[in-house]
N, C-alpha and C positions, 0 to 999 in steps of 0.2 A: 507448395513446391517452390514458390518464389516470393521473397519478401517485398512488401510495398516500400517504395523509396520516398514517396511524398503524396500530397493530395492538394487539389484546388477546391475551394468552397465558394459557392455562389448563393446569394439570397435574393429572391425576386418576388414581386407581387403576384405573378402568374406562375402556374405550375410549369417548370421548365421541361423541355423535350429531352428525354433520355437520349434520343438520337443525336442531340447537339454535340455530344462528346464521343460518340462511338467511332467516328472516322478519324480521330486524332492519331497521328503517327508517333507513338511514344517509342522512338527508336533508341535502343539501349546502346548503340554505338556512339551517340553524341555525348559530349560532356553534359553533366547534370544541369548546369546553369543554362546551357543551350536548349536542352529539352524543356526545362521549366518555362523559359521565355517563349519558345515556339508554341507550347500548349496554351499559354495565356493569350497570345495573339490570335491563335486559331479559334478558340472558343469565344473570344470577345466579339467576333463577327456575328455569332449566332445568339450570344447572350450579352446584350449591351450592358455597359456599366462595369464590366470586369469583375474578377473574383474579389470577395471581401476578405479572404484569408488564404494564405498559403501555408500548408503544414509540411515541414521538412522533418523526416524521421531521423533519429539519431543513428549513426552508422553502426554502432555497437548493439544497442538494444532493439533497433528497428521499430521504435515506438515514437509517437509524436502527438502533440496536442497544441491547441491555440486558444486564446481568449479574444473574443471580438472586442474591438475598441469602441464600438458604439452600439446602443440598444436597437433591437428590431422588434416592431410590434408583432403580437401574435397574429396568426393567420397567413404568414408568409411561407414561402416554400424554400427548401434548401436542396441544393444539388452538390454532390461530392464526386469528384473525379479522381480516382486513384491512379498514381503514376509510377512507372518504371520498376518492374520486377526484373528478374533475370531475363525474362522475355514477357512482353506485354500480354500475350495470350495466356500466360501461365499464372496470372494473379488470381488467387482464389480468396474471396471474401466470404468466410463462413458465417460470421456474425458481426454486426455493427452495434456497439453498445452506446446508447444515448444516455449520458450521465444526468442530464437535466439542464435547467436554465436558471440564470440568476435574475431575480426580479428587483424592483425598486427598493425592497427592504433588505437586499443583499442575502436573501436566503434562497436555497435551491428550490425551484418550482418545477417539479417533474411533470412533464406532459408527454403523452405518446404521440409520435409522428405517424402520418399515414404511410402505408407501405407502397413504395414505387412499384409500378407494374413489372419493370424489368429486373427487380431485385429478387433473388430466389428465396430469401429468408425474411421472416417478419422482424421488425425492429423489437429489440428486447430492452425494457427499461431497467437499468441497473440500480437506480436509487430512488428514494422517495423524498419529499420535502424534509429538510432538517428541522427538528424541533428541539426545544430546550431539554426535554425529557424524551429519550428515544429507546424504544424496545428493540432488541436484536431479533430479526427474523430474516427470511430469505431475501427480501428486497432491501434490507438495510445495508448501505455501503459502509465499509469499515476500512480505514479510519473515517470518521465522520468529518464534515466540513468545519472542523474546529481543531485547534491545537491541543487543548486540554480536555481529557475525558475522565470523568469519575465513573469507573466501571464497577457495577455491583453484580456479583455472582450469587444467585439465589435459586439454584435448580433443585436443592434438597428440600426446601419448603417455601411456601408462598411469601411469608414475611410481609403481610399486607400493610402493617403499620409503617414499615420502612418505605415500601413502595409509595404509599399515599403521601408520606411526609416529603420524600425527595421529589415526587412529581409536583407538589405544591411549591417547593422551594427552588425548583429548577430555573424559573425565570430570574430570580434574584441571584442565583449562583452564576448564571451566564452574564448577567448585567454587571455584577460587581467584580467577578474573577475570570470571566471568559470561559467558563467551564460548561460543557455539555454532559448531561447524565446519560449513561448507557446502561440499561437494565438487561441482564442476561438471566432469564428465568427458565422455568420448566418448559415453556413453549418455544424457546429460542431455537433458531436453526442450529442443529447439533454440530455440523461441520465448522461453521463460523465460531461457535462457542468454544469448541476444543482448540481451534487455532489461536484465538485471543487468549485463552487460559494458558496455553504453552508459552505465548509471548510474554505474559506477565508472571509466569512461574507459579501458578496456583492450581489447585485441584478443582476442575470444572464442576464437580458434584458437591463441593463444599462452599459454605457461605464465606464470602470474602469481599473486601472493598479495596480498590486500588486506584490511584491517580496516575495517569500516563500522559507524558508530554510527547506528542507524536513528531514534533520538530526535532527534538534532541534525543528521542528514544529513552529518556530517563523515566524511571518508575518509582513511585512512592507508596508506602504503606502507612495508613493512619494509625495512631496509637490505639491499643486495644480498648482503652477507656472511652474513645469517641462514640457518642450516641448519634447515629445517622438520622434519627428522627428530630434532632434539635439543630435547626439551621445555624444557630450561633456557633455550635461546636464544629460543624462542617466548615463554616467560613473561617474559623480560627485555624483549623488544620490547613486550609488553602493558603491563608496568610503566612503561616509558618513555612510552607513550601516555597512561596514566592520570596520570602526574606532569607532563605537559606538555613533556617533553623531545623528543618527536616531534611536529612540527607537521602539521596536516592539509593535504592538497593539494586543489586545486579543478580542475574541468574548465575548460579554457581553450583557445581557438584561438590560434595565434601572433599576436603583436601586429603589425599592418601598419605599414609605414613612415609616420610622421606621423599615425597613426591615421586614415588617409584611405582612401576607396574610389576608386581611380584612374579608374573608369568613371563615377563620379557626383560631380562637384565639389560641395563644401560638405557632404557627408555624412560624419559621423564614425563610424568602426567601433569598437564597444566589444567587448572580450573579457572572459572571466571574471576575468583578472588585472588588467584596467584599469577594472573596474566602479566601484570607489570613487573612483578618481582622476578619471574623466571624468564620472560621473553625480552624484557627491555633492560636487562642488566648490561651496562656498557662493557663489562669485563668479559662477557661471554657471547660467542656467536651461537645463534639458535636456528635449528631447522625444525619446523613444526608441520605436522599433518593434522588438518582440521577435518574431522570425520563425523559421520552419524551412523548408527547401527543399521538403519534402514536403507542406506545408500549403497547401491550395488558397485559403482566404481570405487567407493571407499573400501569395500571388502576385497577388491582386487589389489589395491595399492597397500592396504594395511600390512600384509605379511612382508612386503618389501621394506617398509619402514622399520618394522621390528627387527628384520635381518640387518638393516643398516645400523640400528642402535647397538646390536651385538658386535658388529665388526668395527665400528668407529668409536674408539675410546680416546678422548683427549680432554685435558683439564679445562680448556677454554672453548669447547664445542659441546653443545647440548642438543640431543635428538629428542624431540617432544611430540606429544599428541594431545589434542583437546577435543572433547565431545561437544 
């Protein structure tokens, strides 16, 4: 009922008292900076050393995160004080997801934290340690802690020779090309598997290999002749991607004849492959409705857009829709 505006984080050798922060007056009438400073000063009297981090949530997404600037040895305690909802009594924390910890080898070391007595929910561990070869299951965080993923869909049959070859080659692929292998097999979490398949534009039930760059959202398909059991061929494909010899593909519906919707005169249908041509044409102004068939608000707006397309006819104005 009320979004969290920020949080203060302490780390201490002794288990901190939950009561240390319960009497904080997180008054919503004060300016945010005033509230933040008052909370820091009030809690510092009960928890010497001050907070190690302050998390300020983005005003639009109401999400926030932080990275600690120094390491803390295991066995210490963490206290998080959430600040400033629409009213302090209304802040509801249903789940707190602990993503994991970064160790000396810069890999995620997931550890469960003890449950504070005053916290109504157990801590849930969202991720597990990152490995060079990662199978997709319920506790696998996606995207993984790596920019480049070589994703193999093999839900239709085991393909044990490919599995064993890529598992053995994964350390080399990561060392030389920064690639983590993600295996989507028959035992993978179905919800996550379908979501990744949609993102990459493949049939989740059919064998496929894709390379995805999660920094740029670019997707690459290897040549059909590539043998994934041969590490030299996989490395050659990765090198071609890095050098620009392999071009990324994009998700796109087939281009309709005349870019038209036969059921709705005047409405231009845009696809992934025609986006620049139809939307970024400097000689034409474009109004576009981005929709999805499952989206209820889209179903309400859709008829208005089709009516607009029928009413507004002008040589330099284009009324469009894209799935």
